[in-house]
All heavy atoms as an XYZ file, in Angstrom:
957
protein
N     -10.823    -29.565      9.833
C      -9.940    -30.692      9.663
C     -10.760    -31.916      9.268
O     -11.864    -32.112      9.760
C      -9.197    -30.963     10.976
C      -8.281    -32.164     10.864
S      -7.711    -32.820     12.438
C      -9.145    -33.667     12.991
N     -10.197    -32.692      8.370
C     -10.822    -33.969      8.053
C      -9.744    -35.043      7.920
O      -8.571    -34.736      7.743
C     -11.712    -33.881      6.803
C     -10.961    -33.688      5.533
N     -10.524    -32.466      5.098
C     -10.571    -34.583      4.588
C      -9.891    -32.604      3.940
N      -9.895    -33.862      3.614
N     -10.175    -36.289      8.041
C      -9.268    -37.425      7.963
C      -9.668    -38.309      6.796
O     -10.832    -38.363      6.416
C      -9.300    -38.225      9.267
C      -8.792    -37.446     10.460
C      -8.699    -38.271     11.723
O      -8.521    -39.510     11.630
O      -8.795    -37.688     12.807
N      -8.660    -38.984      6.239
C      -8.905    -39.920      5.136
C      -7.724    -40.867      5.038
O      -6.687    -40.649      5.656
C      -9.113    -39.187      3.822
C      -7.897    -38.393      3.342
C      -8.218    -37.615      2.068
N      -7.177    -36.685      1.714
C      -6.470    -36.748      0.592
N      -6.688    -37.704     -0.273
N      -5.555    -35.834      0.324
N      -7.908    -41.925      4.273
C      -6.812    -42.847      3.993
C      -6.217    -42.473      2.648
O      -6.936    -42.121      1.707
C      -7.293    -44.292      3.965
C      -7.642    -44.797      5.354
O      -7.053    -44.311      6.327
O      -8.518    -45.674      5.464
N      -4.910    -42.536      2.576
C      -4.175    -42.213      1.370
C      -3.417    -43.462      0.959
O      -2.641    -44.004      1.756
C      -3.202    -41.075      1.696
C      -2.547    -40.286      0.608
C      -3.600    -39.534     -0.200
C      -1.582    -39.288      1.220
N      -3.651    -43.960     -0.237
C      -2.940    -45.144     -0.717
C      -1.709    -44.668     -1.476
O      -1.812    -43.841     -2.387
C      -3.833    -46.025     -1.611
C      -3.046    -47.209     -2.157
C      -5.048    -46.505     -0.827
N      -0.550    -45.170     -1.049
C       0.709    -44.781     -1.676
C       1.408    -46.000     -2.251
O       1.116    -47.130     -1.863
C       1.648    -44.076     -0.677
C       2.036    -45.032      0.460
C       1.021    -42.799     -0.124
C       3.233    -44.588      1.273
N       2.323    -45.763     -3.159
C       3.204    -46.815     -3.639
C       4.443    -46.749     -2.748
O       5.301    -45.888     -2.913
C       3.565    -46.607     -5.112
C       4.269    -47.784     -5.736
C       3.514    -49.106     -5.602
O       2.293    -49.131     -5.822
O       4.164    -50.115     -5.268
N       4.489    -47.630     -1.768
C       5.523    -47.602     -0.738
C       6.733    -48.432     -1.146
O       6.720    -49.124     -2.160
C       4.940    -48.117      0.567
N       7.761    -48.372     -0.324
C       9.005    -49.098     -0.579
C       8.774    -50.603     -0.703
O       9.470    -51.275     -1.441
C      10.004    -48.800      0.536
N       7.807    -51.138      0.022
C       7.539    -52.573      0.012
C       6.152    -52.863     -0.569
O       5.438    -53.721     -0.070
C       7.669    -53.140      1.434
C       9.066    -53.059      1.957
N       9.962    -54.083      1.824
C       9.745    -52.063      2.579
C      11.124    -53.731      2.349
N      11.005    -52.511      2.807
N       5.739    -52.111     -1.590
C       4.444    -52.298     -2.220
C       3.426    -51.282     -1.749
O       3.726    -50.432     -0.909
N       2.215    -51.356     -2.271
C       1.178    -50.381     -1.906
C       0.876    -50.420     -0.407
O       0.933    -51.467      0.218
C      -0.044    -50.817     -2.708
C       0.477    -51.721     -3.759
C       1.741    -52.333     -3.236
N       0.579    -49.253      0.143
C       0.244    -49.156      1.566
C      -0.797    -48.072      1.751
O      -0.860    -47.114      0.986
C       1.485    -48.839      2.385
N      -1.602    -48.241      2.770
C      -2.612    -47.246      3.127
C      -2.133    -46.510      4.377
O      -1.838    -47.130      5.392
C      -3.951    -47.939      3.398
O      -4.904    -46.999      3.817
N      -2.032    -45.182      4.255
C      -1.620    -44.354      5.380
C      -2.770    -43.437      5.745
O      -3.416    -42.851      4.874
C      -0.388    -43.521      5.031
C       0.850    -44.289      4.569
C       1.994    -43.319      4.285
C       1.276    -45.322      5.596
N      -3.024    -43.284      7.015
C      -4.098    -42.424      7.502
C      -3.577    -40.991      7.601
O      -2.494    -40.757      8.149
C      -4.568    -42.926      8.865
O      -5.621    -42.138      9.343
N      -4.334    -40.032      7.051
C      -3.924    -38.631      7.087
C      -5.035    -37.776      7.685
O      -6.217    -38.092      7.584
C      -3.542    -38.074      5.689
C      -2.434    -38.876      5.063
C      -4.736    -38.023      4.766
N      -4.619    -36.687      8.312
C      -5.528    -35.641      8.768
C      -5.044    -34.370      8.098
O      -3.834    -34.143      7.974
C      -5.489    -35.501     10.284
N      -5.986    -33.532      7.633
C      -5.570    -32.329      6.921
C      -6.572    -31.205      7.089
O      -7.738    -31.424      7.400
C      -5.337    -32.620      5.443
C      -6.563    -33.052      4.677
C      -6.226    -33.470      3.249
O      -5.487    -32.764      2.550
O      -6.721    -34.538      2.840
N      -6.064    -30.009      6.879
C      -6.897    -28.808      6.915
C      -6.257    -27.786      5.992
O      -5.047    -27.781      5.788
C      -7.007    -28.247      8.329
N      -7.100    -26.939      5.418
C      -6.593    -25.861      4.570
C      -6.302    -26.263      3.152
O      -5.364    -25.770      2.539
N      -7.073    -27.151      2.590
C      -6.871    -27.603      1.218
C      -6.702    -26.407      0.291
O      -7.487    -25.468      0.321
C      -8.066    -28.468      0.764
O      -8.175    -29.572      1.660
C      -7.879    -28.977     -0.646
N      -5.642    -26.454     -0.515
C      -5.382    -25.379     -1.462
C      -4.394    -24.346     -0.970
O      -3.926    -23.517     -1.732
N      -4.050    -24.406      0.311
C      -3.070    -23.459      0.843
C      -1.649    -23.916      0.563
O      -1.406    -24.894     -0.152
N      -0.684    -23.233      1.136
C       0.721    -23.585      0.979
C       0.984    -24.933      1.654
O       0.622    -25.123      2.823
C       1.572    -22.489      1.614
C       3.039    -22.668      1.383
C       3.806    -21.445      1.832
N       5.215    -21.691      1.617
C       6.174    -21.130      2.315
N       5.879    -20.256      3.262
N       7.426    -21.404      2.068
N       1.623    -25.903      0.984
C       1.804    -27.252      1.514
C       2.734    -27.321      2.731
O       3.860    -26.829      2.697
C       2.427    -28.022      0.352
C       2.119    -27.228     -0.863
C       2.067    -25.804     -0.414
N       2.237    -27.958      3.796
C       3.007    -28.194      5.011
C       2.760    -29.621      5.467
O       1.629    -30.001      5.775
C       2.597    -27.219      6.121
C       3.234    -27.441      7.497
C       4.755    -27.276      7.438
C       2.622    -26.492      8.516
N       3.818    -30.432      5.501
C       3.720    -31.828      5.918
C       4.317    -31.977      7.313
O       5.432    -31.526      7.567
C       4.469    -32.722      4.928
C       4.287    -34.221      5.116
C       2.828    -34.636      4.861
C       5.229    -34.989      4.192
N       3.572    -32.610      8.211
C       3.979    -32.800      9.599
C       4.234    -34.288      9.832
O       3.356    -35.119      9.600
C       2.881    -32.279     10.528
C       2.516    -30.803     10.282
C       1.192    -30.459     10.924
C       3.620    -29.902     10.788
N       5.444    -34.621     10.295
C       5.884    -36.015     10.400
C       6.156    -36.357     11.864
O       7.073    -35.804     12.484
C       7.160    -36.247      9.558
C       7.508    -37.733      9.511
C       7.004    -35.678      8.146
N       5.368    -37.257     12.430
C       5.486    -37.618     13.845
C       6.686    -38.522     14.102
O       7.273    -39.090     13.189
C       4.201    -38.287     14.348
C       3.962    -39.630     13.752
N       4.621    -40.762     14.173
C       3.127    -40.043     12.757
C       4.202    -41.811     13.479
N       3.302    -41.386     12.605
N       6.996    -38.694     15.376
C       8.113    -39.527     15.796
C       7.707    -40.951     16.139
O       6.550    -41.359     15.983
N       8.677    -41.718     16.631
C       8.484    -43.119     17.001
C       7.400    -43.243     18.061
O       7.407    -42.520     19.049
C       9.810    -43.698     17.514
C       9.757    -45.149     17.849
C       9.500    -46.092     16.870
C       9.962    -45.579     19.144
C       9.451    -47.435     17.173
C       9.919    -46.919     19.468
C       9.663    -47.850     18.475
N       6.487    -44.144     17.848
C       5.299    -44.427     18.661
C       4.299    -43.274     18.664
O       3.323    -43.306     19.404
C       5.623    -44.836     20.126
O       6.083    -43.711     20.861
C       6.623    -45.969     20.190
N       4.520    -42.272     17.845
C       3.577    -41.160     17.727
C       2.507    -41.472     16.697
O       2.365    -42.611     16.230
N       1.762    -40.446     16.344
C       0.700    -40.577     15.346
C       0.334    -39.184     14.857
O       0.762    -38.175     15.424
C      -0.522    -41.268     15.948
N      -0.504    -39.135     13.822
C      -0.941    -37.848     13.274
C      -1.604    -36.982     14.338
O      -1.543    -35.758     14.278
C      -1.865    -38.055     12.075
C      -3.193    -38.695     12.408
C      -3.998    -38.980     11.159
C      -5.253    -39.745     11.445
N      -5.077    -41.028     12.120
N      -2.194    -37.621     15.341
C      -2.868    -36.879     16.417
C      -1.904    -36.003     17.221
O      -2.332    -35.086     17.914
C      -3.626    -37.839     17.336
C      -4.888    -38.413     16.732
C      -4.644    -39.528     15.713
O      -3.526    -40.098     15.671
O      -5.569    -39.831     14.931
N      -0.591    -36.260     17.091
C       0.384    -35.378     17.733
C       0.266    -33.949     17.201
O       0.684    -33.001     17.859
C       1.814    -35.875     17.500
C       2.098    -37.211     18.174
O       1.272    -37.676     18.986
O       3.158    -37.793     17.870
N      -0.293    -33.813     15.989
C      -0.374    -32.508     15.321
C      -1.799    -32.018     15.052
O      -1.974    -30.888     14.607
C       0.354    -32.568     13.971
C       1.814    -32.884     14.083
C       2.309    -34.100     13.643
C       2.703    -31.965     14.612
C       3.666    -34.387     13.716
C       4.061    -32.241     14.695
C       4.544    -33.464     14.253
N      -2.809    -32.832     15.279
C      -4.158    -32.460     14.830
C      -4.697    -31.193     15.486
O      -5.468    -30.466     14.852
C      -5.163    -33.620     14.987
O      -5.116    -34.114     16.325
C      -4.859    -34.743     14.008
N      -4.299    -30.895     16.712
C      -4.768    -29.657     17.347
C      -4.275    -28.413     16.609
O      -4.846    -27.333     16.760
C      -4.306    -29.572     18.805
C      -5.064    -30.511     19.727
O      -6.113    -31.052     19.306
O      -4.603    -30.714     20.858
N      -3.229    -28.569     15.828
C      -2.623    -27.431     15.133
C      -3.067    -27.285     13.689
O      -2.773    -26.257     13.052
C      -1.092    -27.553     15.205
C      -0.620    -27.548     16.611
C      -0.235    -28.622     17.358
C      -0.530    -26.413     17.467
N       0.094    -28.228     18.625
C      -0.077    -26.871     18.724
C      -0.789    -25.057     17.302
C       0.127    -26.020     19.798
C      -0.583    -24.210     18.376
C      -0.129    -24.692     19.601
N      -3.738    -28.288     13.128
C      -4.072    -28.245     11.707
C      -4.998    -27.091     11.339
O      -4.731    -26.358     10.378
C      -4.673    -29.585     11.257
C      -3.731    -30.785     11.329
C      -4.446    -32.047     10.881
C      -2.463    -30.557     10.532
N      -6.087    -26.904     12.072
C      -7.006    -25.804     11.750
C      -6.353    -24.433     11.940
O      -6.479    -23.569     11.061
C      -8.307    -25.916     12.552
C      -9.196    -27.046     12.042
O      -9.162    -27.348     10.826
O      -9.920    -27.639     12.866
N      -5.611    -24.193     13.053
C      -4.934    -22.899     13.169
C      -3.918    -22.660     12.047
O      -3.784    -21.533     11.556
C      -4.240    -22.962     14.535
C      -5.066    -23.935     15.325
C      -5.531    -24.952     14.316
N      -3.203    -23.707     11.626
C      -2.271    -23.558     10.507
C      -3.014    -23.239      9.213
O      -2.573    -22.404      8.423
C      -1.420    -24.825     10.351
C      -0.340    -25.010     11.412
C       0.176    -26.450     11.415
C       0.798    -24.021     11.193
N      -4.157    -23.882      8.998
C      -4.967    -23.602      7.803
C      -5.428    -22.153      7.797
O      -5.435    -21.500      6.749
C      -6.160    -24.547      7.748
N      -5.791    -21.643      8.966
C      -6.218    -20.241      9.064
C      -5.091    -19.278      8.694
O      -5.347    -18.150      8.272
C      -6.734    -19.940     10.470
C      -8.051    -20.620     10.777
C      -8.456    -20.513     12.240
O      -7.844    -19.710     12.985
O      -9.366    -21.252     12.645
N      -3.854    -19.732      8.831
C      -2.692    -18.919      8.470
C      -2.282    -19.107      7.007
O      -1.264    -18.570      6.573
C      -1.510    -19.255      9.385
C      -1.687    -18.871     10.854
C      -0.552    -19.438     11.698
C      -1.762    -17.358     10.997
N      -3.064    -19.904      6.256
C      -2.801    -20.070      4.830
C      -2.094    -21.345      4.426
O      -1.723    -21.508      3.261
N      -1.917    -22.277      5.340
C      -1.256    -23.540      5.022
C      -2.271    -24.616      4.635
O      -3.391    -24.618      5.138
C      -0.474    -24.051      6.232
C       0.665    -23.186      6.635
C       0.656    -22.235      7.616
C       1.972    -23.171      6.078
N       1.885    -21.651      7.695
C       2.717    -22.196      6.765
C       2.594    -23.894      5.057
C       4.054    -21.919      6.478
C       3.919    -23.627      4.772
C       4.638    -22.655      5.473
N      -1.880    -25.531      3.781
C      -2.591    -26.799      3.601
C      -1.778    -27.773      4.442
O      -0.760    -28.309      3.992
C      -2.625    -27.217      2.139
C      -3.290    -28.538      1.923
N      -3.457    -29.073      0.679
C      -3.846    -29.435      2.779
C      -4.066    -30.245      0.770
N      -4.302    -30.488      2.041
N      -2.175    -27.949      5.683
C      -1.421    -28.732      6.658
C      -1.897    -30.180      6.669
O      -3.097    -30.440      6.789
C      -1.567    -28.109      8.047
N      -0.943    -31.092      6.552
C      -1.245    -32.521      6.536
C      -0.337    -33.228      7.530
O       0.885    -33.044      7.527
C      -1.037    -33.121      5.133
C      -1.190    -34.640      5.160
C      -2.004    -32.512      4.132
N      -0.941    -34.036      8.394
C      -0.214    -34.938      9.286
C      -0.640    -36.355      8.911
O      -1.806    -36.595      8.619
C      -0.564    -34.636     10.740
N       0.300    -37.274      8.884
C      -0.044    -38.645      8.519
C       0.561    -39.628      9.508
O       1.556    -39.330     10.159
C       0.407    -38.961      7.083
C       1.904    -39.060      6.892
C       2.526    -40.296      6.839
C       2.684    -37.918      6.756
C       3.900    -40.399      6.657
C       4.056    -37.999      6.568
C       4.670    -39.248      6.519
N      -0.095    -40.778      9.640
C       0.432    -41.868     10.449
C       1.460    -42.605      9.605
O       1.124    -43.150      8.547
C      -0.672    -42.847     10.845
C      -1.618    -42.301     11.901
O      -1.207    -41.407     12.674
O      -2.771    -42.764     11.953
N       2.712    -42.604     10.059
C       3.733    -43.356      9.346
C       3.420    -44.854      9.450
O       2.699    -45.289     10.351
C       5.112    -43.078      9.944
C       5.554    -41.636      9.750
C       7.014    -41.467     10.007
O       7.826    -41.904      9.193
N       7.368    -40.846     11.117
N       3.981    -45.608      8.525
C       3.778    -47.067      8.552
C       4.060    -47.608      9.946
O       4.969    -47.142     10.640
C       4.653    -47.773      7.519
C       6.110    -47.683      7.837
C       7.034    -48.508      6.942
N       6.861    -48.190      5.554
C       6.777    -49.116      4.594
N       6.885    -50.390      4.877
N       6.605    -48.761      3.352
N       3.237    -48.552     10.387
C       3.412    -49.160     11.694
C       2.868    -48.339     12.856
O       2.966    -48.748     14.000
N       2.300    -47.182     12.566
C       1.808    -46.280     13.610
C       0.340    -45.946     13.366
O      -0.123    -45.928     12.232
C       2.615    -44.979     13.619
C       4.041    -45.163     13.994
N       4.988    -45.626     13.107
C       4.692    -44.946     15.163
C       6.166    -45.673     13.719
N       6.017    -45.274     14.970
N      -0.365    -45.643     14.444
C      -1.749    -45.186     14.328
C      -2.608    -46.110     13.487
O      -2.571    -47.334     13.634
N      -3.358    -45.526     12.573
C      -4.294    -46.282     11.735
C      -3.699    -46.688     10.389
O      -4.414    -47.142      9.507
C      -5.557    -45.437     11.513
N      -2.384    -46.534     10.218
C      -1.744    -46.865      8.945
C      -1.346    -48.330      8.860
O      -1.370    -49.067      9.837
C      -0.519    -45.968      8.720
O      -0.914    -44.660      8.400
N      -0.944    -48.711      7.648
C      -0.479    -50.053      7.315
C       0.627    -50.487      8.276
O       1.503    -49.686      8.614
C       0.035    -50.029      5.867
C       0.572    -51.320      5.371
N      -0.215    -52.413      5.142
C       1.838    -51.690      5.053
C       0.533    -53.412      4.696
N       1.780    -52.992      4.639
N       0.581    -51.747      8.706
C       1.563    -52.272      9.653
C       2.211    -53.536      9.083
O       1.786    -54.651      9.379
C       0.895    -52.551     10.999
C       0.400    -51.275     11.673
C      -0.424    -51.564     12.910
C      -0.894    -50.313     13.582
N      -1.734    -49.444     12.783
N       3.257    -53.371      8.269
C       3.925    -54.552      7.699
C       4.522    -55.432      8.793
O       4.932    -54.943      9.849
C       5.048    -53.959      6.834
C       4.716    -52.523      6.657
C       3.867    -52.127      7.822
N       4.606    -56.709      8.518
C       5.175    -57.668      9.463
C       6.700    -57.710      9.332
O       7.406    -57.863     10.317
C       4.565    -59.073      9.225
C       5.204    -60.107     10.133
C       3.068    -59.039      9.435
N       7.209    -57.536      8.117
C       8.643    -57.627      7.830
C       9.408    -56.474      8.485
O       9.128    -55.305      8.229
C       8.843    -57.610      6.313
C      10.284    -57.764      5.898
O      11.148    -58.042      6.761
O      10.558    -57.600      4.689
N      10.391    -56.811      9.324
C      11.185    -55.784     10.001
C      11.909    -54.870      9.021
O      12.147    -53.697      9.317
C      12.199    -56.429     10.947
C      11.592    -56.980     12.210
C      12.639    -57.543     13.146
O      13.778    -57.029     13.161
O      12.311    -58.507     13.866
N      12.267    -55.377      7.847
C      12.972    -54.573      6.841
C      12.119    -53.402      6.352
O      12.643    -52.440      5.795
C      13.386    -55.448      5.659
N      10.824    -53.469      6.578
C       9.917    -52.398      6.141
C      10.006    -51.170      7.039
O       9.352    -50.165      6.773
C       8.475    -52.918      6.104
N      10.825    -51.225      8.082
C      10.894    -50.135      9.049
C      12.246    -49.414      9.069
O      12.643    -48.855     10.074
C      10.534    -50.651     10.444
C       9.097    -51.115     10.512
C       8.770    -52.450     10.354
C       8.069    -50.194     10.681
C       7.443    -52.866     10.391
C       6.744    -50.603     10.715
C       6.451    -51.940     10.568
O       5.145    -52.349     10.593
N      12.933    -49.380      7.947
C      14.199    -48.648      7.865
C      13.913    -47.169      7.594
O      12.827    -46.798      7.132
C      15.063    -49.215      6.733
O      14.475    -48.904      5.475
N      14.897    -46.315      7.880
C      14.732    -44.897      7.566
C      14.520    -44.702      6.058
O      13.757    -43.833      5.649
C      15.926    -44.072      8.052
C      15.892    -43.800      9.525
C      16.948    -44.169     10.330
C      14.802    -43.180     10.116
C      16.922    -43.924     11.693
C      14.763    -42.939     11.480
C      15.820    -43.312     12.267
N      15.190    -45.522      5.243
C      14.984    -45.414      3.793
C      13.544    -45.733      3.416
O      12.951    -45.037      2.595
C      15.947    -46.338      3.033
C      17.354    -45.778      2.969
O      17.510    -44.541      2.962
O      18.303    -46.578      2.937
N      12.967    -46.781      4.013
C      11.576    -47.135      3.711
C      10.624    -46.029      4.151
O       9.705    -45.650      3.409
C      11.206    -48.455      4.389
N      10.843    -45.470      5.343
C      10.011    -44.361      5.815
C      10.150    -43.141      4.902
O       9.181    -42.448      4.623
C      10.386    -43.970      7.247
C       9.847    -44.882      8.314
C      10.716    -45.589      9.126
C       8.484    -45.005      8.542
C      10.233    -46.406     10.136
C       7.993    -45.826      9.548
C       8.869    -46.535     10.348
N      11.378    -42.875      4.428
C      11.601    -41.723      3.545
C      10.902    -41.910      2.201
O      10.324    -40.959      1.662
C      13.096    -41.496      3.346
N      10.937    -43.116      1.663
C      10.218    -43.399      0.414
C       8.726    -43.171      0.624
O       8.048    -42.590     -0.226
C      10.513    -44.837     -0.081
C       9.567    -45.247     -1.198
C      11.963    -44.935     -0.550
N       8.205    -43.593      1.773
C       6.795    -43.342      2.093
C       6.501    -41.843      2.117
O       5.504    -41.389      1.556
C       6.429    -43.919      3.464
C       6.346    -45.419      3.494
O       6.480    -46.068      2.449
O       6.152    -45.952      4.615
N       7.358    -41.078      2.774
C       7.144    -39.636      2.882
C       7.087    -38.996      1.494
O       6.191    -38.195      1.209
C       8.265    -39.014      3.719
C       8.106    -37.553      4.118
C       8.867    -37.275      5.397
C       8.582    -36.625      3.038
N       8.009    -39.372      0.620
C       8.001    -38.828     -0.746
C       6.754    -39.291     -1.510
O       6.171    -38.522     -2.287
C       9.278    -39.220     -1.482
C      10.552    -38.596     -0.903
C      11.789    -39.252     -1.500
C      10.572    -37.088     -1.108
N       6.310    -40.513     -1.248
C       5.088    -41.015     -1.889
C       3.856    -40.268     -1.377
O       2.892    -40.073     -2.126
C       4.946    -42.519     -1.649
N       3.875    -39.833     -0.119
C       2.780    -39.020      0.414
C       2.718    -37.696     -0.346
O       1.637    -37.257     -0.759
C       2.931    -38.790      1.936
C       1.994    -37.703      2.426
C       2.670    -40.091      2.691
N       3.879    -37.065     -0.558
C       3.896    -35.823     -1.346
C       3.292    -36.064     -2.731
O       2.489    -35.253     -3.218
C       5.327    -35.288     -1.487
C       6.035    -34.817     -0.222
C       7.457    -34.348     -0.559
C       5.265    -33.717      0.475
N       3.674    -37.167     -3.368
C       3.127    -37.500     -4.694
C       1.623    -37.692     -4.643
O       0.888    -37.158     -5.476
C       3.781    -38.771     -5.246
C       5.247    -38.583     -5.602
O       5.691    -37.425     -5.782
O       5.954    -39.614     -5.690
N       1.153    -38.462     -3.662
C      -0.280    -38.754     -3.557
C      -1.096    -37.490     -3.284
O      -2.254    -37.391     -3.697
C      -0.526    -39.802     -2.470
N      -0.493    -36.533     -2.590
C      -1.175    -35.262     -2.330
C      -1.104    -34.323     -3.536
O      -1.769    -33.290     -3.555
C      -0.558    -34.575     -1.101
C      -0.793    -35.263      0.239
C       0.106    -34.648      1.310
C      -2.257    -35.182      0.637
N      -0.272    -34.667     -4.522
C      -0.103    -33.813     -5.696
C       0.787    -32.612     -5.433
O       0.683    -31.598     -6.111
N       1.678    -32.743     -4.451
C       2.564    -31.644     -4.068
C       3.946    -31.842     -4.682
O       4.684    -32.731     -4.273
C       2.727    -31.580     -2.560
C       1.507    -31.208     -1.775
C       0.300    -30.811     -2.258
C       1.392    -31.190     -0.352
N      -0.562    -30.548     -1.215
C       0.084    -30.771     -0.043
C       2.275    -31.487      0.684
C      -0.369    -30.634      1.266
C       1.826    -31.360      1.980
C       0.527    -30.936      2.273
N       4.338    -30.988     -5.634
C       5.701    -31.099     -6.159
C       6.746    -30.703     -5.120
O       7.850    -31.242     -5.096
C       5.721    -30.150     -7.355
C       4.501    -29.302     -7.243
C       3.543    -29.985     -6.321
N       6.389    -29.750     -4.236
C       7.272    -29.330     -3.152
C       6.429    -29.053     -1.911
O       5.215    -28.866     -2.009
C       8.063    -28.046     -3.494
O       7.139    -26.972     -3.682
C       8.922    -28.244     -4.733
N       7.104    -28.984     -0.771
C       6.410    -28.682      0.490
C       7.418    -28.198      1.519
O       8.618    -28.431      1.392
C       5.699    -29.925      1.025
N       6.911    -27.552      2.525
C       7.645    -27.319      3.756
C       7.304    -28.523      4.635
O       6.163    -28.988      4.631
C       7.193    -25.999      4.438
C       7.808    -25.855      5.814
C       7.525    -24.807      3.553
N       8.290    -29.041      5.371
C       8.020    -30.211      6.210
C       8.639    -30.023      7.586
O       9.718    -29.446      7.726
C       8.562    -31.474      5.558
N       7.915    -30.512      8.585
C       8.381    -30.510      9.966
C       8.446    -31.949     10.438
O       7.484    -32.694     10.290
C       7.426    -29.712     10.864
C       7.773    -29.675     12.353
C       7.374    -28.339     12.947
C       7.137    -30.815     13.124
N       9.586    -32.347     10.984
C       9.745    -33.685     11.524
C      10.040    -33.637     12.999
O      10.946    -32.922     13.436
N       9.275    -34.390     13.782
C       9.467    -34.454     15.232
C      10.172    -35.754     15.593
O       9.778    -36.834     15.149
C       8.116    -34.374     15.949
C       8.218    -34.619     17.415
N       7.690    -35.728     18.018
C       8.833    -33.912     18.400
C       7.951    -35.686     19.311
N       8.649    -34.600     19.565
N      11.213    -35.661     16.399
C      11.926    -36.824     16.916
C      12.349    -37.734     15.763
O      13.021    -37.282     14.841
C      11.055    -37.537     17.945
O      11.790    -38.515     18.636
N      11.950    -39.004     15.760
C      12.306    -39.910     14.675
C      11.786    -39.385     13.336
O      12.406    -39.598     12.292
C      11.757    -41.314     14.933
C      12.147    -42.322     13.857
S      11.165    -43.837     13.896
C       9.726    -43.349     12.957
N      10.660    -38.672     13.361
C      10.136    -38.079     12.126
C      11.120    -37.107     11.505
O      11.159    -36.943     10.283
N      11.944    -36.465     12.342
C      12.988    -35.591     11.833
C      14.078    -36.369     11.121
O      14.630    -35.914     10.115
N      14.400    -37.549     11.627
C      15.382    -38.406     10.953
C      14.833    -38.897      9.618
O      15.550    -38.934      8.619
C      15.758    -39.589     11.851
C      16.424    -39.181     13.150
S      17.973    -38.278     12.910
C      18.989    -39.557     12.201
N      13.550    -39.251      9.608
C      12.907    -39.665      8.357
C      12.931    -38.507      7.363
O      13.273    -38.677      6.189
C      11.458    -40.142      8.623
C      10.709    -40.371      7.319
C      11.455    -41.392      9.491
N      12.592    -37.320      7.839
C      12.585    -36.141      6.975
C      13.984    -35.862      6.423
O      14.134    -35.593      5.222
C      12.043    -34.935      7.743
C      12.048    -33.598      7.004
C      11.278    -33.682      5.692
C      11.469    -32.512      7.903
N      15.008    -35.932      7.261
C      16.368    -35.702      6.770
C      16.743    -36.712      5.687
O      17.364    -36.357      4.676
C      17.366    -35.788      7.926
C      17.267    -34.620      8.886
C      18.217    -34.773     10.042
O      19.427    -34.618      9.864
N      17.690    -35.077     11.220
N      16.354    -37.956      5.864
C      16.636    -38.993      4.868
C      15.924    -38.670      3.562
O      16.500    -38.802      2.476
C      16.226    -40.379      5.407
O      16.896    -40.613      6.651
C      16.578    -41.479      4.427
N      14.668    -38.219      3.655
C      13.913    -37.858      2.450
C      14.530    -36.653      1.747
O      14.625    -36.624      0.513
C      12.450    -37.578      2.810
N      14.965    -35.668      2.523
C      15.584    -34.473      1.933
C      16.889    -34.842      1.226
O      17.178    -34.324      0.141
C      15.813    -33.383      3.004
C      16.695    -32.257      2.478
C      14.475    -32.818      3.488
N      17.660    -35.746      1.793
C      18.891    -36.185      1.129
C      18.593    -36.930     -0.163
O      19.353    -36.851     -1.119
C      19.726    -37.060      2.077
C      20.391    -36.296      3.222
C      21.008    -37.271      4.225
C      21.438    -35.323      2.699
N      17.476    -37.661     -0.212
C      17.080    -38.396     -1.419
C      16.557    -37.460     -2.506
O      16.790    -37.691     -3.683
C      15.963    -39.393     -1.102
C      16.363    -40.669     -0.439
C      15.104    -41.431     -0.094
N      15.024    -42.831     -0.182
C      15.423    -43.656     -1.135
N      16.013    -43.203     -2.169
N      15.244    -44.947     -1.067
N      15.806    -36.435     -2.100
C      15.122    -35.575     -3.077
C      15.042    -34.133     -2.565
O      13.956    -33.651     -2.225
C      13.730    -36.131     -3.365
N      16.169    -33.430     -2.487
C      16.158    -32.077     -1.928
C      15.260    -31.099     -2.681
O      14.736    -30.154     -2.087
C      17.630    -31.648     -1.989
C      18.273    -32.554     -2.974
C      17.487    -33.836     -2.937
N      15.060    -31.347     -3.957
C      14.217    -30.452     -4.770
C      12.744    -30.494     -4.364
O      11.970    -29.624     -4.754
C      14.364    -30.794     -6.260
C      13.732    -32.105     -6.691
C      14.515    -33.382     -6.337
O      15.627    -33.297     -5.765
O      13.991    -34.474     -6.636
N      12.351    -31.469     -3.566
C      10.952    -31.610     -3.146
C      10.612    -30.759     -1.921
O       9.446    -30.680     -1.534
C      10.629    -33.073     -2.810
C      10.826    -34.097     -3.905
C       9.902    -33.900     -5.100
N       8.491    -33.895     -4.812
C       7.701    -34.959     -4.820
N       8.174    -36.148     -5.080
N       6.405    -34.817     -4.578
N      11.623    -30.119     -1.308
C      11.399    -29.419     -0.046
C      11.797    -27.953     -0.136
O      12.917    -27.624     -0.508
C      12.169    -30.118      1.082
C      11.720    -31.537      1.260
C      12.362    -32.566      0.597
C      10.622    -31.831      2.053
C      11.935    -33.881      0.729
C      10.179    -33.134      2.189
C      10.838    -34.164      1.522
N      10.848    -27.080      0.213
C      11.122    -25.648      0.280
C      11.857    -25.313      1.576
O      12.676    -24.394      1.611
C       9.825    -24.860      0.214
C       9.112    -25.001     -1.110
C       7.779    -24.280     -1.091
O       7.657    -23.228     -0.419
O       6.850    -24.774     -1.740
N      11.531    -26.017      2.644
C      12.166    -25.810      3.940
C      11.941    -27.052      4.789
O      10.998    -27.813      4.561
C      11.573    -24.597      4.646
N      12.836    -27.236      5.758
C      12.757    -28.366      6.666
C      12.878    -27.838      8.094
O      13.790    -27.061      8.400
C      13.911    -29.334      6.352
C      14.126    -30.410      7.369
S      15.465    -31.566      6.931
C      16.898    -30.513      6.954
N      11.980    -28.262      8.955
C      12.022    -27.885     10.371
C      12.211    -29.171     11.168
O      11.447    -30.128     11.004
C      10.715    -27.194     10.814
C      10.766    -26.848     12.297
C      10.440    -25.963      9.974
N      13.241    -29.198     12.010
C      13.520    -30.371     12.838
C      13.198    -30.029     14.272
O      13.700    -29.036     14.813
C      14.983    -30.791     12.712
C      15.433    -31.123     11.291
C      16.919    -31.411     11.264
C      14.641    -32.303     10.727
N      12.341    -30.835     14.904
C      11.889    -30.576     16.262
C      12.287    -31.751     17.165
O      11.811    -32.880     16.951
C      10.362    -30.385     16.250
C       9.773    -30.015     17.579
S       8.016    -29.583     17.443
C       7.254    -31.190     17.376
N      13.173    -31.513     18.105
C      13.629    -32.549     19.034
C      14.135    -33.782     18.312
O      13.837    -34.911     18.692
C      12.504    -32.946     20.004
C      12.081    -31.798     20.893
O      12.961    -31.009     21.271
O      10.896    -31.705     21.213
N      14.927    -33.566     17.265
C      15.452    -34.687     16.487
C      16.813    -35.102     17.013
O      17.656    -34.285     17.228
C      15.559    -34.292     15.001
O      14.246    -34.015     14.537
C      16.145    -35.391     14.167
């Protein structure tokens, strides 16, 4: 597993999101944490998922963990989070992915799937 910053074109301008990933080149799997969570909610699972053939990526959503923290409250809508999620897929070079959303991350994922269903092979909702 390794960590890096990913610069995306977000709903409210460019933003830097912190990502952790393992299994580069495998089948794309995006893991989306919930409210007050962080990518570390999933990091223990990244290497085992990579061993199973996934390119597993967990990222800190805006306002969480080591990612960009806008001051404007409007930057924290489900639509803004969903635009970020789709921008993460773009920045990773993934035309499609399987995605898992935990808690609020599941709501963000559902919003993203409604915006761009063609970008998702499957959606897993965990405690949403």
